[in-house]
C-alpha positions, 0 to 999 in steps of 0.5 A: 571506801567506809565499806571496804573497811568492815570485815564480816566474818561469816564463820564466826570465829570464837575466843575460846580462852583467854589469859589476863595477867596484871601488876600489884597496881591492877591487883588493887583495881576494880577489875582484881577479879578478872585476872588470873595471875597478879603479881605482888611486885613490878619486877616478876623476878626479873632483871629489868622492867624489860624483862618483866614486860616478856614475861607478862606475855608470856604468862598471859600467852601460856596461860591462854594455850593451858585453858583452851586444853591445847598445846603450843604446837597446836597453835598455828600463829602468834599475833601480838604487838606492845609499846616498847623498841620494836616490840621486844618484850613480844618478840621475845617472848615469842622466842619463847613460845616458838609458835609462828610469829607476825609481830604487831605494832598498833601502839594501844590499838594492838588488842584489836588489831591482833584479834581482829587480824586472828578472826580473819585467819581463822574466819578465811580457814588459813588456821584451826588456832590462833594466838594474840596478844597485847601488853604493856608495863608502866615502868617500862613504857614511862620510862621509854616515852615520857620519865623514868618513875623513879624521877617523880615529875609532876604530871598534868591531871590529863595524863593517864597510867599505863596498865601492867598488864597482858592479856592474851586470847585464842581464837578458834574455827569452833568451841564454846565461847564468845564469837567475833562479828565483825571488824572495823580497820582504822584509819591515821587520823592526826588533828596536829596535837602534840602534848604527850601528856594528853593522850586521850584528847588525840586519839579521840577523833580517830575512835569516833572515825572507826566506831561511826565507820562501822555503825555506817557501814553496817547500817546499825544504830548504837543501841545494836549493841550493849556497850561500845567500849573504847580502848583507853581514851579516859575521862578526856578523850571519852568526853570529845569522842562522845560529843564527836559522835553526837554531832554527826547525828548518832544516837550514842547514849552516855551510859551505853559509851565506856571507856577500858581506861576509866573501868580498870582501876579505883577513883581512890587510885591517882590515875589522873585521866584513867589509864592507857597502854596496849595492856590496858583494852587487853586486859579490860576486854579479855578479862572483865568484859568477856566475863560479864558476857560469859555471865549473861550481863553482855550480849553483844559489845564492839570494842574499840581500842585506841592506838598513838601512833608516836615514838620517842624519836617522832617527839623529839622532832616536834611532829604531831601525833597520829593516831588509830582506832580499830573496832571489834564487835563480839557476841555471846549466845547462851 
């Protein structure tokens, strides 16, 4: 069963281009230079935060297509999603793109869900070019899942800051760029946590389960990867996940285990336990981490995007928070 969760891509799908767009808070962060476009305000010249969110997706996807020196007509499928009701920002962006579309909802795990499925399409030769994206918008997401930011509500130290950003990638049969080695699909794990202000703690067991399944099914040591990077566990979830993995006898070193939610912002920025949002692993992965691979700083990484599969309705009905994590192994040989 565990072995069936991992897909090995013999044909090595290639990430030939990416597009990464962010907002003003991201522009003041630690990896600002890894964005293609940074906006000066959250509105993006739109009438609502939700429409601004849609524009993030449109800009990231079109930047990825243009950098691949392709036209929209060359892309056979677009796979993407976000956190807003019925993934409308991504679906409305798909309306503008006019590319055959598969909408995805994996919460903050959507980026690697999309990359895994895109790689599967390419590896099976069902397509030559597939576009995938994930995104989030701080003000839109906070308004839906917690409180509008205008309220100025107090948050606990376990809370995380939703990224305003979109990351997109074009995956192809051939070309220059990092290629996708394998993917491990996560299982939904629910440990009974109910606090929407502690997403990292809720998602940590799912992240640990997927990482353990990936390493054991492929009979790999953690040292096989230069880095194992989770999506947005933040400081709370990262420490829990690391402890769970090490308790299983897997020698994952603290320095080798990093988190996108702790990489995007500076220590001086008030983000509590770190960053989150479907755009978090998308912008850090497709921007910062792939840029490091292209520079030769990293050869092989395992990127594990984590998602909390709750909704405002499930929270109002006192449901606990089911979580999931999807892992994708990426390598770049110069």
